[in-house]
C-alpha positions as a LaTeX table, in Angstrom:
\begin{tabular}{lrrr}
\hline
Residue & $x$ (\AA) & $y$ (\AA) & $z$ (\AA) \\
\hline
Met1 & 109.38 & 43.32 & 111.39 \\
Ser2 & 108.76 & 40.40 & 113.74 \\
Lys3 & 108.46 & 42.66 & 116.80 \\
Val4 & 105.14 & 44.04 & 118.04 \\
Phe5 & 104.33 & 46.30 & 120.96 \\
Leu6 & 101.35 & 45.38 & 123.15 \\
Leu7 & 100.07 & 48.73 & 124.32 \\
Gly8 & 97.88 & 47.43 & 127.15 \\
Ala9 & 100.58 & 45.16 & 128.52 \\
Asn10 & 103.20 & 47.85 & 127.88 \\
Arg11 & 105.61 & 45.30 & 126.48 \\
Glu12 & 107.38 & 44.53 & 123.22 \\
Ile13 & 107.05 & 40.98 & 121.90 \\
Asp14 & 109.51 & 39.40 & 119.51 \\
Arg15 & 107.45 & 36.93 & 117.47 \\
Ala16 & 110.62 & 35.37 & 116.02 \\
Lys17 & 111.60 & 34.09 & 119.47 \\
Gln18 & 110.21 & 30.62 & 120.22 \\
Val19 & 108.65 & 30.42 & 123.69 \\
Val20 & 106.96 & 26.98 & 123.80 \\
Glu21 & 107.70 & 23.50 & 122.47 \\
Val22 & 105.80 & 20.96 & 120.41 \\
Asn23 & 103.40 & 18.89 & 122.58 \\
Gln24 & 103.31 & 21.64 & 125.22 \\
Ile25 & 99.94 & 22.60 & 126.69 \\
Ile26 & 98.89 & 26.24 & 126.75 \\
Gln27 & 95.63 & 27.96 & 127.61 \\
Met28 & 93.37 & 30.79 & 126.57 \\
Glu29 & 92.66 & 33.47 & 129.17 \\
Gly30 & 90.12 & 36.30 & 129.26 \\
Tyr31 & 87.66 & 35.19 & 126.55 \\
His32 & 87.20 & 31.53 & 127.39 \\
Tyr33 & 89.43 & 29.21 & 129.33 \\
Asp34 & 90.04 & 26.30 & 126.99 \\
Arg35 & 93.34 & 24.45 & 126.86 \\
Tyr36 & 95.36 & 23.73 & 123.71 \\
Val37 & 98.29 & 21.60 & 122.71 \\
Val38 & 101.01 & 22.76 & 120.32 \\
Tyr39 & 101.28 & 20.13 & 117.58 \\
Asp40 & 103.55 & 22.03 & 115.18 \\
Ile41 & 105.76 & 25.15 & 115.04 \\
Arg42 & 106.46 & 26.94 & 111.77 \\
Lys43 & 108.51 & 29.99 & 110.86 \\
Asn44 & 107.41 & 32.66 & 108.40 \\
Asp45 & 108.35 & 36.21 & 107.40 \\
Trp46 & 106.59 & 37.66 & 110.46 \\
Gly47 & 108.00 & 35.30 & 113.06 \\
Ile48 & 106.80 & 31.99 & 114.44 \\
Ala49 & 103.35 & 30.45 & 113.97 \\
Tyr50 & 102.24 & 27.97 & 116.63 \\
Lys51 & 99.80 & 25.34 & 115.37 \\
Leu52 & 97.31 & 24.42 & 118.09 \\
Ile53 & 94.52 & 21.94 & 118.77 \\
Asn54 & 91.74 & 22.76 & 121.20 \\
Leu55 & 91.61 & 19.87 & 123.69 \\
Arg56 & 87.86 & 20.28 & 124.21 \\
Thr57 & 86.51 & 20.95 & 120.71 \\
Lys58 & 89.29 & 19.22 & 118.74 \\
Glu59 & 89.58 & 22.17 & 116.35 \\
Phe60 & 92.69 & 23.64 & 114.76 \\
Phe61 & 93.93 & 27.12 & 115.64 \\
Thr62 & 97.03 & 29.22 & 114.96 \\
Ala63 & 98.72 & 31.66 & 117.36 \\
Asp64 & 101.64 & 33.98 & 116.73 \\
Ile65 & 101.88 & 35.39 & 120.25 \\
Ile66 & 101.93 & 33.24 & 123.41 \\
Arg67 & 102.83 & 34.96 & 126.66 \\
Pro68 & 103.85 & 33.65 & 130.10 \\
Leu69 & 101.14 & 33.41 & 132.75 \\
Ser70 & 103.37 & 35.37 & 135.11 \\
Glu71 & 102.86 & 38.39 & 132.84 \\
Lys72 & 99.16 & 37.87 & 132.16 \\
Phe73 & 97.32 & 40.91 & 130.84 \\
Gly74 & 94.06 & 40.73 & 128.91 \\
Ile75 & 92.77 & 38.19 & 126.45 \\
Gly76 & 95.30 & 35.88 & 124.84 \\
Tyr77 & 97.20 & 32.61 & 124.77 \\
Tyr78 & 99.42 & 31.91 & 127.78 \\
Tyr79 & 101.90 & 29.25 & 128.85 \\
Asp80 & 103.04 & 28.26 & 132.32 \\
Ser81 & 106.74 & 29.10 & 132.37 \\
Glu82 & 107.26 & 27.78 & 135.92 \\
Asn83 & 105.46 & 24.44 & 135.63 \\
Pro84 & 105.14 & 23.64 & 131.91 \\
Gln85 & 102.85 & 20.75 & 130.96 \\
Phe86 & 103.28 & 18.40 & 128.02 \\
Met87 & 101.23 & 15.70 & 126.33 \\
Asp88 & 102.60 & 12.38 & 125.13 \\
Ala89 & 103.61 & 12.64 & 121.45 \\
Phe90 & 101.45 & 9.65 & 120.51 \\
Glu91 & 98.40 & 11.20 & 122.20 \\
Val92 & 99.01 & 14.42 & 120.27 \\
Leu93 & 99.21 & 12.44 & 117.02 \\
Ile94 & 95.87 & 10.73 & 117.77 \\
Leu95 & 94.35 & 14.09 & 118.67 \\
Gln96 & 95.60 & 15.60 & 115.41 \\
Gln97 & 94.03 & 12.76 & 113.41 \\
Glu98 & 90.71 & 13.28 & 115.20 \\
Ala99 & 90.87 & 17.01 & 114.52 \\
Glu100 & 91.62 & 16.41 & 110.83 \\
Tyr101 & 88.71 & 13.96 & 110.59 \\
Lys102 & 86.38 & 16.48 & 112.20 \\
Lys103 & 87.58 & 19.26 & 109.89 \\
Lys104 & 87.05 & 17.05 & 106.84 \\
Ala105 & 83.55 & 16.12 & 108.00 \\
Glu106 & 82.69 & 19.79 & 108.52 \\
Gln107 & 84.02 & 20.68 & 105.07 \\
Asp108 & 81.97 & 17.89 & 103.49 \\
Glu109 & 78.87 & 19.08 & 105.33 \\
Ala110 & 79.52 & 22.67 & 104.28 \\
Glu111 & 79.85 & 21.56 & 100.65 \\
Lys112 & 76.54 & 19.67 & 100.85 \\
Glu113 & 74.88 & 22.73 & 102.36 \\
Lys114 & 76.32 & 24.91 & 99.60 \\
Val115 & 74.79 & 22.62 & 96.96 \\
Arg116 & 71.44 & 22.55 & 98.79 \\
Val117 & 71.34 & 26.34 & 99.07 \\
Glu118 & 72.07 & 26.76 & 95.36 \\
Gln119 & 69.28 & 24.32 & 94.49 \\
Val120 & 66.85 & 26.31 & 96.63 \\
Arg121 & 68.05 & 29.57 & 95.08 \\
Glu122 & 67.57 & 28.21 & 91.56 \\
Ile123 & 63.95 & 27.35 & 92.35 \\
Gly124 & 63.51 & 30.72 & 94.06 \\
Arg125 & 64.87 & 32.72 & 91.13 \\
Lys126 & 62.23 & 31.29 & 88.79 \\
Arg127 & 59.44 & 31.52 & 91.33 \\
Phe128 & 60.19 & 35.11 & 92.32 \\
Ala129 & 60.63 & 36.29 & 88.69 \\
Glu130 & 57.14 & 34.97 & 87.89 \\
Ile131 & 55.42 & 37.04 & 90.60 \\
Phe132 & 57.71 & 40.10 & 90.44 \\
Pro133 & 55.78 & 42.92 & 88.65 \\
Glu134 & 57.73 & 44.70 & 85.92 \\
Asp135 & 56.82 & 48.10 & 87.39 \\
Ala136 & 57.62 & 47.20 & 91.01 \\
Leu137 & 59.87 & 49.70 & 92.79 \\
Gly138 & 59.69 & 48.07 & 96.21 \\
Val139 & 59.17 & 44.69 & 97.88 \\
Ile140 & 57.09 & 44.59 & 101.06 \\
Val141 & 58.49 & 41.97 & 103.41 \\
Ala142 & 57.78 & 40.65 & 106.88 \\
Arg143 & 60.78 & 39.63 & 108.95 \\
Leu144 & 60.88 & 37.52 & 112.09 \\
Lys145 & 63.47 & 39.00 & 114.43 \\
Gln146 & 65.42 & 37.27 & 117.18 \\
Asp147 & 66.98 & 39.16 & 120.06 \\
Asp148 & 70.70 & 38.30 & 120.25 \\
Ser149 & 71.51 & 40.95 & 122.87 \\
Asp150 & 73.51 & 40.38 & 126.02 \\
Arg151 & 72.38 & 43.17 & 128.29 \\
Met152 & 74.79 & 42.12 & 131.03 \\
Thr153 & 77.60 & 43.34 & 128.77 \\
Asp154 & 75.62 & 46.14 & 127.07 \\
Tyr155 & 75.72 & 44.22 & 123.79 \\
Tyr156 & 72.64 & 44.83 & 121.64 \\
Ala157 & 72.00 & 42.90 & 118.45 \\
His158 & 69.27 & 41.13 & 116.53 \\
Ser159 & 69.10 & 38.70 & 113.65 \\
Thr160 & 66.48 & 37.77 & 111.05 \\
Gln161 & 65.15 & 34.22 & 111.41 \\
Gln162 & 62.68 & 34.30 & 108.52 \\
Thr163 & 61.74 & 36.64 & 105.67 \\
Val164 & 58.34 & 36.47 & 103.99 \\
Ile165 & 57.40 & 38.36 & 100.82 \\
Ile166 & 53.93 & 39.83 & 101.39 \\
Gly167 & 53.56 & 42.42 & 98.62 \\
Phe168 & 55.02 & 44.80 & 96.07 \\
Ser169 & 55.00 & 48.57 & 95.66 \\
Lys170 & 55.00 & 50.83 & 92.61 \\
His171 & 56.84 & 53.65 & 94.40 \\
Lys172 & 59.82 & 54.05 & 96.74 \\
Arg173 & 58.18 & 56.07 & 99.49 \\
Asp174 & 58.07 & 54.54 & 102.97 \\
Leu175 & 54.39 & 54.59 & 103.90 \\
Phe176 & 53.15 & 52.82 & 107.00 \\
Ser177 & 49.64 & 52.76 & 105.51 \\
Glu178 & 51.02 & 50.63 & 102.66 \\
Met179 & 52.72 & 48.27 & 105.09 \\
Arg180 & 49.47 & 47.92 & 107.06 \\
Lys181 & 47.63 & 47.15 & 103.81 \\
His182 & 49.77 & 44.05 & 103.23 \\
Ala183 & 49.98 & 42.94 & 106.89 \\
Pro184 & 46.95 & 40.57 & 106.68 \\
Asn185 & 48.68 & 38.50 & 103.99 \\
Leu186 & 50.66 & 36.79 & 106.75 \\
Glu187 & 48.77 & 35.42 & 109.74 \\
Glu188 & 51.50 & 36.39 & 112.20 \\
Thr189 & 51.45 & 40.05 & 111.12 \\
Ala190 & 47.69 & 40.48 & 110.68 \\
Tyr191 & 47.46 & 42.50 & 113.89 \\
Leu192 & 49.72 & 45.15 & 112.33 \\
Ser193 & 46.98 & 46.05 & 109.83 \\
Glu194 & 45.35 & 48.25 & 112.48 \\
Phe195 & 46.79 & 51.69 & 113.09 \\
Asn196 & 48.97 & 51.91 & 116.16 \\
Glu197 & 51.41 & 54.79 & 116.36 \\
Asp198 & 53.64 & 52.83 & 118.72 \\
Tyr199 & 54.33 & 50.32 & 115.92 \\
Glu200 & 55.62 & 52.99 & 113.51 \\
His201 & 59.40 & 53.25 & 113.70 \\
Arg202 & 61.38 & 55.88 & 111.78 \\
Glu203 & 65.11 & 55.25 & 111.96 \\
Lys204 & 66.45 & 56.81 & 108.77 \\
Tyr205 & 69.71 & 57.95 & 110.26 \\
Ser206 & 73.24 & 56.62 & 110.42 \\
Met207 & 73.24 & 53.09 & 111.93 \\
Gly208 & 69.42 & 53.15 & 112.02 \\
Asp209 & 67.12 & 50.43 & 110.68 \\
Gly210 & 65.03 & 52.63 & 108.42 \\
Tyr211 & 61.23 & 52.61 & 108.47 \\
Tyr212 & 59.61 & 49.48 & 109.86 \\
Leu213 & 56.26 & 48.51 & 111.32 \\
Gly214 & 56.17 & 46.35 & 114.44 \\
Glu215 & 56.62 & 46.23 & 118.18 \\
Ser216 & 60.40 & 45.90 & 118.22 \\
Lys217 & 63.29 & 45.35 & 115.82 \\
Tyr218 & 64.82 & 43.00 & 118.38 \\
Ser219 & 62.08 & 40.42 & 118.71 \\
Gly220 & 58.95 & 39.32 & 116.85 \\
Trp221 & 57.63 & 40.23 & 113.41 \\
Ile222 & 58.19 & 43.53 & 111.64 \\
Ile223 & 57.19 & 44.79 & 108.17 \\
Glu224 & 59.40 & 46.93 & 105.96 \\
Lys225 & 59.92 & 47.92 & 102.34 \\
Val226 & 63.00 & 46.91 & 100.36 \\
Pro227 & 63.59 & 49.32 & 97.44 \\
Val228 & 64.22 & 47.92 & 93.96 \\
Tyr229 & 67.22 & 49.54 & 92.27 \\
Asn230 & 68.01 & 46.73 & 89.85 \\
Arg231 & 65.53 & 44.04 & 88.90 \\
Glu232 & 68.06 & 41.24 & 88.40 \\
Arg233 & 69.84 & 42.11 & 91.63 \\
Thr234 & 66.54 & 42.04 & 93.53 \\
Ile235 & 65.66 & 38.63 & 92.08 \\
Glu236 & 69.03 & 37.34 & 93.22 \\
Asp237 & 68.63 & 38.89 & 96.68 \\
Phe238 & 65.26 & 37.16 & 97.21 \\
Ala239 & 66.12 & 33.89 & 95.43 \\
Tyr240 & 66.73 & 31.88 & 98.61 \\
Thr241 & 63.70 & 33.34 & 100.38 \\
Ala242 & 61.42 & 32.56 & 97.44 \\
Gly243 & 62.86 & 29.06 & 97.21 \\
Asn244 & 60.58 & 28.14 & 100.11 \\
Glu245 & 56.97 & 28.52 & 98.96 \\
Glu246 & 55.91 & 29.29 & 102.52 \\
Asn247 & 57.88 & 32.54 & 102.29 \\
Ile248 & 55.59 & 33.98 & 99.61 \\
Arg249 & 52.26 & 35.32 & 100.86 \\
Ile250 & 50.96 & 37.55 & 98.07 \\
Gly251 & 47.26 & 38.28 & 97.89 \\
Lys252 & 44.64 & 40.90 & 98.37 \\
Pro253 & 43.92 & 41.58 & 102.03 \\
Asn254 & 40.57 & 40.18 & 102.98 \\
Thr255 & 38.93 & 42.06 & 105.83 \\
Pro256 & 35.26 & 41.07 & 106.14 \\
Pro257 & 32.98 & 42.70 & 108.69 \\
Asn258 & 33.54 & 41.64 & 112.28 \\
Lys259 & 31.51 & 38.58 & 113.28 \\
Pro260 & 31.16 & 38.35 & 117.06 \\
Thr261 & 30.69 & 34.97 & 118.66 \\
Glu262 & 28.83 & 34.32 & 121.85 \\
Glu263 & 29.85 & 36.45 & 124.81 \\
Ser264 & 31.62 & 34.49 & 127.52 \\
Asn265 & 30.74 & 34.51 & 131.19 \\
Ser266 & 33.78 & 36.70 & 131.81 \\
Gly267 & 32.24 & 39.53 & 129.81 \\
Cys268 & 34.78 & 39.14 & 126.98 \\
Thr269 & 33.76 & 38.82 & 123.35 \\
Leu270 & 35.64 & 36.70 & 120.82 \\
Val271 & 35.47 & 38.21 & 117.32 \\
Glu272 & 36.45 & 37.03 & 113.85 \\
Tyr273 & 38.44 & 40.16 & 113.16 \\
Ser274 & 39.62 & 39.36 & 109.61 \\
Ala275 & 40.20 & 36.36 & 107.38 \\
Lys276 & 43.44 & 35.66 & 109.25 \\
Ala277 & 42.89 & 37.09 & 112.72 \\
Val278 & 40.54 & 37.02 & 115.70 \\
Ala279 & 40.20 & 39.54 & 118.51 \\
Val280 & 39.06 & 39.63 & 122.12 \\
Phe281 & 37.25 & 42.66 & 123.55 \\
Gly282 & 35.97 & 43.39 & 127.02 \\
Glu283 & 37.36 & 43.39 & 130.56 \\
Thr284 & 40.70 & 41.70 & 129.91 \\
Arg285 & 42.97 & 43.36 & 132.46 \\
Ala286 & 42.72 & 40.46 & 134.93 \\
Ile287 & 43.62 & 37.89 & 132.25 \\
Lys288 & 46.17 & 39.90 & 130.24 \\
Asp289 & 49.02 & 37.54 & 131.14 \\
Glu290 & 47.07 & 34.52 & 129.89 \\
Leu291 & 46.11 & 36.29 & 126.67 \\
Lys292 & 49.71 & 37.29 & 126.04 \\
Ala293 & 50.87 & 33.71 & 126.68 \\
Met294 & 48.43 & 32.52 & 124.00 \\
Gly295 & 50.07 & 34.79 & 121.45 \\
Gly296 & 47.83 & 37.82 & 121.84 \\
Arg297 & 48.95 & 41.40 & 121.25 \\
Phe298 & 47.20 & 44.33 & 122.87 \\
Asn299 & 46.11 & 47.17 & 120.59 \\
Ser300 & 44.33 & 50.24 & 121.89 \\
Arg301 & 42.93 & 51.20 & 118.46 \\
Leu302 & 41.21 & 48.15 & 117.04 \\
Thr303 & 37.97 & 48.58 & 115.06 \\
Phe304 & 34.83 & 46.78 & 116.23 \\
Asn305 & 31.36 & 47.50 & 114.84 \\
Gly306 & 32.61 & 50.75 & 113.36 \\
Lys307 & 34.15 & 51.99 & 116.61 \\
Lys308 & 37.73 & 52.25 & 117.84 \\
Leu309 & 38.19 & 49.96 & 120.85 \\
Ala310 & 41.03 & 48.51 & 122.86 \\
Gly311 & 41.43 & 44.76 & 122.54 \\
Trp312 & 43.68 & 41.80 & 121.93 \\
Ile313 & 44.47 & 40.53 & 118.43 \\
Phe314 & 45.39 & 36.86 & 117.72 \\
Pro315 & 46.28 & 34.73 & 114.69 \\
Lys316 & 43.26 & 32.82 & 113.36 \\
Ser317 & 44.95 & 29.58 & 114.39 \\
Gln318 & 44.28 & 30.46 & 118.04 \\
Glu319 & 40.49 & 30.76 & 117.62 \\
Gln320 & 39.67 & 27.26 & 118.86 \\
Arg321 & 42.00 & 27.60 & 121.83 \\
Leu322 & 40.44 & 30.93 & 122.79 \\
Ala323 & 36.93 & 29.54 & 122.42 \\
Tyr324 & 37.86 & 26.70 & 124.77 \\
Tyr325 & 39.47 & 29.16 & 127.22 \\
Phe326 & 36.32 & 31.30 & 127.35 \\
Gly327 & 34.02 & 28.29 & 127.45 \\
Leu328 & 32.43 & 29.03 & 124.07 \\
Asp329 & 33.06 & 25.73 & 122.25 \\
\hline
\end{tabular}
């Protein structure tokens, strides 16, 4: 029961056979190259468990297989069988105390964070229940995505940095027109209120991300609908989000007629596009990099004076900066 066969290394390992001593230094190969010291060795029903301390991070680890460097194959813990290294027992004791202190501090911090999160959730439960319509069958949310991919290793992933509740739905259908309707409720997603086929993503297949509105699921803001199957479960799911008042942006979209400002010398026109967005129209090709750096997003189907035009859409917060850039202030 204590023996395992490592297929890649083509070798059987007997985990009941002790291969290193207490205070001996070993190392990790293949994943990272940190060094560890063995501070304790314990036997169990499956063999031997080696208790380790990372010399760099001062964290505790456990290994049940440690192989000789002379037979290195793949990721794993290894020891130098020809020139073994050891630490002084007193140094190991001091290191163990430091590791225990660090672990205790991390546990205390985790407990404080757990209490804080529950306090936020308690506030959020009440706040969300108050605005959650009884007949709602869907919650329209905006999510800020972060690209966590490592393209050098063909690893593709993304994470959600912020979720904002921007509306509710009385049906469970995924309609991009409905998502666009609520987009102006959040300044950062106001540009998504205009139709742009490139922003409509349909990924209702295995491992897909469903229907969402936005440039990319890997980076930036997207809008999607979360179906309501159980009211109490939905309140619980959104409790932490609603605990921060900034994450609730419910309101009727306000889209007044476009109000153009003065035309700049560059031939570009700065427009108050909606209550929460401004737009730039005109010959922008030469300055597209600057506009993008200021937070602009190009849209080939914006509406200006009743016509569909290509232009750049910005959050309202950038209006003063754009006016200064075009020499209009």
